Backbone as JSON Lines, residues from 0, in Angstrom:
{"i":0,"aa":"M","n":[13.29,-9.32,23.62],"ca":[13.27,-7.96,23.09],"c":[12.11,-7.21,23.74]}
{"i":1,"aa":"D","n":[12.38,-6.01,24.18],"ca":[11.31,-5.23,24.79],"c":[10.41,-4.62,23.71]}
{"i":2,"aa":"Q","n":[9.21,-4.2,24.12],"ca":[8.21,-3.69,23.18],"c":[8.67,-2.42,22.47]}
{"i":3,"aa":"K","n":[9.37,-1.54,23.16],"ca":[9.85,-0.3,22.53],"c":[10.81,-0.62,21.39]}
{"i":4,"aa":"T","n":[11.74,-1.52,21.63],"ca":[12.7,-1.91,20.59],"c":[11.99,-2.58,19.43]}
{"i":5,"aa":"R","n":[11.04,-3.47,19.74],"ca":[10.28,-4.14,18.69],"c":[9.54,-3.12,17.82]}
{"i":6,"aa":"T","n":[8.89,-2.15,18.46],"ca":[8.16,-1.12,17.72],"c":[9.12,-0.31,16.84]}
{"i":7,"aa":"E","n":[10.28,0.04,17.35],"ca":[11.27,0.79,16.57],"c":[11.75,-0.02,15.37]}
{"i":8,"aa":"I","n":[11.97,-1.3,15.56],"ca":[12.4,-2.17,14.46],"c":[11.3,-2.27,13.41]}
{"i":9,"aa":"E","n":[10.07,-2.49,13.86],"ca":[8.95,-2.59,12.93],"c":[8.77,-1.29,12.14]}
{"i":10,"aa":"A","n":[8.93,-0.16,12.8],"ca":[8.82,1.14,12.12],"c":[9.93,1.29,11.08]}
{"i":11,"aa":"A","n":[11.13,0.87,11.42],"ca":[12.25,0.95,10.48],"c":[12.01,0.05,9.27]}
{"i":12,"aa":"V","n":[11.44,-1.12,9.51],"ca":[11.13,-2.03,8.41],"c":[10.08,-1.42,7.49]}
{"i":13,"aa":"L","n":[9.05,-0.81,8.06],"ca":[8.02,-0.17,7.22],"c":[8.64,0.96,6.4]}
{"i":14,"aa":"R","n":[9.48,1.78,7.01],"ca":[10.11,2.86,6.25],"c":[10.94,2.31,5.11]}
{"i":15,"aa":"K","n":[11.69,1.23,5.34],"ca":[12.51,0.61,4.29],"c":[11.61,0.03,3.2]}
{"i":16,"aa":"F","n":[10.51,-0.6,3.58],"ca":[9.57,-1.16,2.62],"c":[8.97,-0.07,1.74]}
{"i":17,"aa":"L","n":[8.56,1.05,2.36],"ca":[8.01,2.16,1.57],"c":[9.07,2.76,0.66]}
{"i":18,"aa":"E","n":[10.29,2.85,1.13],"ca":[11.4,3.34,0.29],"c":[11.6,2.41,-0.91]}
{"i":19,"aa":"H","n":[11.52,1.12,-0.65],"ca":[11.67,0.14,-1.74],"c":[10.53,0.29,-2.76]}
{"i":20,"aa":"L","n":[9.3,0.4,-2.29],"ca":[8.18,0.6,-3.21],"c":[8.32,1.9,-3.99]}
{"i":21,"aa":"D","n":[8.85,2.93,-3.34],"ca":[9.05,4.2,-4.02],"c":[10.06,4.07,-5.15]}
{"i":22,"aa":"K","n":[11.07,3.25,-4.96],"ca":[12.07,3.02,-6.0],"c":[11.53,2.13,-7.11]}
{"i":23,"aa":"R","n":[10.47,1.37,-6.83],"ca":[9.92,0.42,-7.79],"c":[8.53,0.85,-8.26]}
{"i":24,"aa":"K","n":[8.47,2.09,-8.75],"ca":[7.2,2.59,-9.26],"c":[6.73,1.82,-10.49]}
{"i":25,"aa":"D","n":[7.66,1.07,-11.11],"ca":[7.28,0.24,-12.24],"c":[6.38,-0.93,-11.82]}
{"i":26,"aa":"V","n":[6.42,-1.29,-10.56],"ca":[5.54,-2.35,-10.07],"c":[4.18,-1.74,-9.8]}
{"i":27,"aa":"Q","n":[3.23,-2.15,-10.59],"ca":[1.89,-1.59,-10.51],"c":[1.11,-2.22,-9.36]}
{"i":28,"aa":"N","n":[0.12,-1.5,-8.86],"ca":[-0.7,-2.02,-7.77],"c":[-1.38,-3.32,-8.15]}
{"i":29,"aa":"I","n":[-1.83,-3.44,-9.39],"ca":[-2.51,-4.67,-9.8],"c":[-1.54,-5.86,-9.74]}
{"i":30,"aa":"D","n":[-0.26,-5.62,-10.04],"ca":[0.74,-6.69,-9.94],"c":[0.89,-7.12,-8.49]}
{"i":31,"aa":"L","n":[0.95,-6.14,-7.59],"ca":[1.06,-6.46,-6.16],"c":[-0.16,-7.25,-5.69]}
{"i":32,"aa":"M","n":[-1.35,-6.84,-6.12],"ca":[-2.56,-7.55,-5.72],"c":[-2.54,-8.99,-6.23]}
{"i":33,"aa":"I","n":[-2.14,-9.17,-7.47],"ca":[-2.12,-10.52,-8.05],"c":[-1.12,-11.41,-7.32]}
{"i":34,"aa":"L","n":[0.06,-10.88,-7.07],"ca":[1.14,-11.7,-6.5],"c":[1.09,-11.8,-4.98]}
{"i":35,"aa":"A","n":[0.68,-10.72,-4.3],"ca":[0.81,-10.7,-2.85],"c":[-0.52,-10.53,-2.12]}
{"i":36,"aa":"G","n":[-1.57,-10.17,-2.84],"ca":[-2.85,-9.99,-2.2],"c":[-3.03,-8.66,-1.5]}
{"i":37,"aa":"F","n":[-2.12,-7.72,-1.73],"ca":[-2.24,-6.37,-1.19],"c":[-1.51,-5.43,-2.12]}
{"i":38,"aa":"C","n":[-1.8,-4.13,-1.98],"ca":[-1.14,-3.13,-2.81],"c":[-0.9,-1.87,-1.98]}
{"i":39,"aa":"R","n":[-0.44,-0.84,-2.62],"ca":[-0.18,0.42,-1.92],"c":[-1.45,0.98,-1.29]}
{"i":40,"aa":"N","n":[-2.58,0.81,-1.97],"ca":[-3.85,1.3,-1.41],"c":[-4.21,0.53,-0.15]}
{"i":41,"aa":"C","n":[-3.95,-0.76,-0.14],"ca":[-4.18,-1.56,1.08],"c":[-3.31,-1.02,2.21]}
{"i":42,"aa":"L","n":[-2.05,-0.78,1.92],"ca":[-1.15,-0.22,2.93],"c":[-1.68,1.1,3.47]}
{"i":43,"aa":"S","n":[-2.22,1.93,2.58],"ca":[-2.73,3.23,3.04],"c":[-3.95,3.04,3.93]}
{"i":44,"aa":"R","n":[-4.8,2.05,3.63],"ca":[-5.96,1.78,4.5],"c":[-5.49,1.27,5.86]}
{"i":45,"aa":"W","n":[-4.5,0.39,5.87],"ca":[-3.97,-0.12,7.14],"c":[-3.37,1.03,7.95]}
{"i":46,"aa":"Y","n":[-2.67,1.92,7.27],"ca":[-2.06,3.08,7.92],"c":[-3.14,3.96,8.54]}
{"i":47,"aa":"R","n":[-4.18,4.25,7.74],"ca":[-5.29,5.08,8.22],"c":[-5.96,4.42,9.42]}
{"i":48,"aa":"N","n":[-6.24,3.13,9.32],"ca":[-6.92,2.43,10.41],"c":[-6.08,2.43,11.68]}
{"i":49,"aa":"A","n":[-4.78,2.22,11.55],"ca":[-3.89,2.24,12.72],"c":[-3.87,3.63,13.35]}
{"i":50,"aa":"A","n":[-3.88,4.66,12.52],"ca":[-3.9,6.03,13.04],"c":[-5.2,6.29,13.8]}
{"i":51,"aa":"I","n":[-6.31,5.92,13.21],"ca":[-7.62,6.14,13.83],"c":[-7.72,5.37,15.15]}
{"i":52,"aa":"E","n":[-7.22,4.13,15.17],"ca":[-7.23,3.34,16.4],"c":[-6.47,4.02,17.53]}
{"i":53,"aa":"R","n":[-5.52,4.86,17.17],"ca":[-4.71,5.56,18.16],"c":[-5.17,7.0,18.39]}
{"i":54,"aa":"G","n":[-6.36,7.34,17.88],"ca":[-6.94,8.65,18.12],"c":[-6.43,9.74,17.21]}
{"i":55,"aa":"V","n":[-5.74,9.37,16.12],"ca":[-5.23,10.36,15.16],"c":[-6.26,10.54,14.06]}
{"i":56,"aa":"D","n":[-6.64,11.77,13.79],"ca":[-7.57,12.07,12.71],"c":[-6.86,11.83,11.38]}
{"i":57,"aa":"M","n":[-7.35,10.86,10.61],"ca":[-6.68,10.48,9.36],"c":[-7.74,10.14,8.32]}
{"i":58,"aa":"D","n":[-7.63,10.75,7.15],"ca":[-8.53,10.39,6.06],"c":[-7.75,9.63,4.99]}
{"i":59,"aa":"N","n":[-8.47,9.13,4.0],"ca":[-7.85,8.33,2.93],"c":[-6.77,9.1,2.19]}
{"i":60,"aa":"D","n":[-7.03,10.36,1.89],"ca":[-6.07,11.15,1.12],"c":[-4.74,11.31,1.86]}
{"i":61,"aa":"R","n":[-4.81,11.64,3.14],"ca":[-3.58,11.81,3.94],"c":[-2.84,10.49,4.1]}
{"i":62,"aa":"A","n":[-3.58,9.42,4.28],"ca":[-2.95,8.1,4.41],"c":[-2.27,7.7,3.1]}
{"i":63,"aa":"R","n":[-2.91,7.96,1.98],"ca":[-2.3,7.64,0.69],"c":[-1.04,8.46,0.46]}
{"i":64,"aa":"E","n":[-1.07,9.73,0.84],"ca":[0.14,10.56,0.7],"c":[1.28,9.99,1.53]}
{"i":65,"aa":"A","n":[0.97,9.46,2.71],"ca":[2.01,8.87,3.56],"c":[2.63,7.64,2.89]}
{"i":66,"aa":"I","n":[1.83,6.88,2.17],"ca":[2.32,5.65,1.52],"c":[2.94,5.95,0.16]}
{"i":67,"aa":"Y","n":[2.3,6.78,-0.64],"ca":[2.77,7.06,-1.99],"c":[3.86,8.13,-2.04]}
{"i":68,"aa":"G","n":[3.95,8.96,-1.0],"ca":[4.92,10.04,-1.0],"c":[4.47,11.24,-1.82]}
{"i":69,"aa":"M","n":[3.24,11.23,-2.23],"ca":[2.62,12.3,-3.02],"c":[1.12,12.03,-3.02]}
{"i":70,"aa":"T","n":[0.34,12.94,-3.58],"ca":[-1.09,12.66,-3.65],"c":[-1.31,11.46,-4.55]}
{"i":71,"aa":"Y","n":[-2.4,10.78,-4.29],"ca":[-2.74,9.6,-5.1],"c":[-2.96,9.99,-6.56]}
{"i":72,"aa":"D","n":[-3.65,11.1,-6.79],"ca":[-3.88,11.55,-8.17],"c":[-2.57,11.84,-8.89]}
{"i":73,"aa":"E","n":[-1.62,12.46,-8.18],"ca":[-0.32,12.74,-8.77],"c":[0.41,11.43,-9.11]}
{"i":74,"aa":"W","n":[0.38,10.48,-8.19],"ca":[1.04,9.2,-8.42],"c":[0.43,8.49,-9.62]}
{"i":75,"aa":"K","n":[-0.91,8.46,-9.69],"ca":[-1.57,7.8,-10.82],"c":[-1.18,8.46,-12.13]}
{"i":76,"aa":"A","n":[-1.17,9.78,-12.16],"ca":[-0.84,10.49,-13.41],"c":[0.6,10.23,-13.85]}
{"i":77,"aa":"K","n":[1.51,10.13,-12.9],"ca":[2.92,9.95,-13.23],"c":[3.32,8.49,-13.45]}
{"i":78,"aa":"H","n":[2.68,7.56,-12.73],"ca":[3.24,6.21,-12.67],"c":[2.28,5.07,-13.0]}
{"i":79,"aa":"Q","n":[0.98,5.3,-12.91],"ca":[0.05,4.19,-13.14],"c":[-0.21,4.0,-14.62]}
{"i":80,"aa":"K","n":[-0.06,2.78,-15.06],"ca":[-0.33,2.42,-16.46],"c":[-1.66,1.67,-16.53]}
{"i":81,"aa":"P","n":[-2.31,1.69,-17.67],"ca":[-3.53,0.9,-17.8],"c":[-3.21,-0.59,-17.62]}
{"i":82,"aa":"A","n":[-4.1,-1.28,-16.95],"ca":[-3.91,-2.72,-16.76],"c":[-4.02,-3.44,-18.1]}
{"i":83,"aa":"T","n":[-3.17,-4.44,-18.26],"ca":[-3.22,-5.24,-19.48],"c":[-4.34,-6.27,-19.37]}
{"i":84,"aa":"E","n":[-4.71,-6.86,-20.47],"ca":[-5.72,-7.92,-20.46],"c":[-5.27,-9.07,-19.57]}
{"i":85,"aa":"E","n":[-3.97,-9.39,-19.61],"ca":[-3.43,-10.47,-18.79],"c":[-3.56,-10.14,-17.3]}
{"i":86,"aa":"Q","n":[-3.24,-8.91,-16.94],"ca":[-3.35,-8.5,-15.53],"c":[-4.81,-8.56,-15.08]}
{"i":87,"aa":"L","n":[-5.7,-8.06,-15.91],"ca":[-7.13,-8.07,-15.55],"c":[-7.63,-9.5,-15.38]}
{"i":88,"aa":"A","n":[-7.23,-10.4,-16.27],"ca":[-7.66,-11.79,-16.17],"c":[-7.11,-12.44,-14.9]}
{"i":89,"aa":"A","n":[-5.84,-12.19,-14.61],"ca":[-5.23,-12.75,-13.4],"c":[-5.91,-12.21,-12.15]}
{"i":90,"aa":"F","n":[-6.22,-10.93,-12.15],"ca":[-6.89,-10.32,-11.01],"c":[-8.29,-10.89,-10.83]}
{"i":91,"aa":"K","n":[-8.99,-11.06,-11.93],"ca":[-10.35,-11.6,-11.88],"c":[-10.35,-13.03,-11.36]}
{"i":92,"aa":"A","n":[-9.28,-13.76,-11.62],"ca":[-9.2,-15.15,-11.19],"c":[-8.95,-15.3,-9.69]}
{"i":93,"aa":"L","n":[-8.6,-14.22,-9.02],"ca":[-8.39,-14.28,-7.57],"c":[-9.68,-14.69,-6.88]}
{"i":94,"aa":"T","n":[-9.56,-15.33,-5.77],"ca":[-10.77,-15.76,-5.06],"c":[-11.6,-14.56,-4.64]}
{"i":95,"aa":"P","n":[-12.9,-14.66,-4.78],"ca":[-13.75,-13.52,-4.44],"c":[-13.73,-13.18,-2.95]}
{"i":96,"aa":"D","n":[-13.34,-14.13,-2.11],"ca":[-13.33,-13.85,-0.68],"c":[-11.99,-13.29,-0.21]}
{"i":97,"aa":"M","n":[-11.06,-13.01,-1.15],"ca":[-9.77,-12.46,-0.75],"c":[-10.02,-11.1,-0.08]}
{"i":98,"aa":"T","n":[-9.4,-10.92,1.04],"ca":[-9.59,-9.68,1.78],"c":[-8.23,-9.08,2.12]}
{"i":99,"aa":"T","n":[-8.17,-7.77,2.21],"ca":[-6.92,-7.09,2.56],"c":[-7.1,-6.25,3.81]}
{"i":100,"aa":"E","n":[-8.21,-6.41,4.49],"ca":[-8.46,-5.6,5.7],"c":[-7.73,-6.17,6.87]}
């Protein structure tokens, strides 16, 4: 497979993944962190970093809008629920050296 085709496939996969996350707003970021070690905010940081590496001016807010499909504050107000005691305990139990960069 040539690099152009690979890049197009990877881009299509990311778009499908973001579409899936958009349909599953019930899945909270803390759940993603507990189960997968990353969340929507991690994705937005990766997006921002990839943009900056390619010379595109990108800040956290614009990167989050690209991932959330709206401003982060709007998403939190509409979809983020307070973490439960169980979620907080599970998150705290994660290894301290876990990294998402």
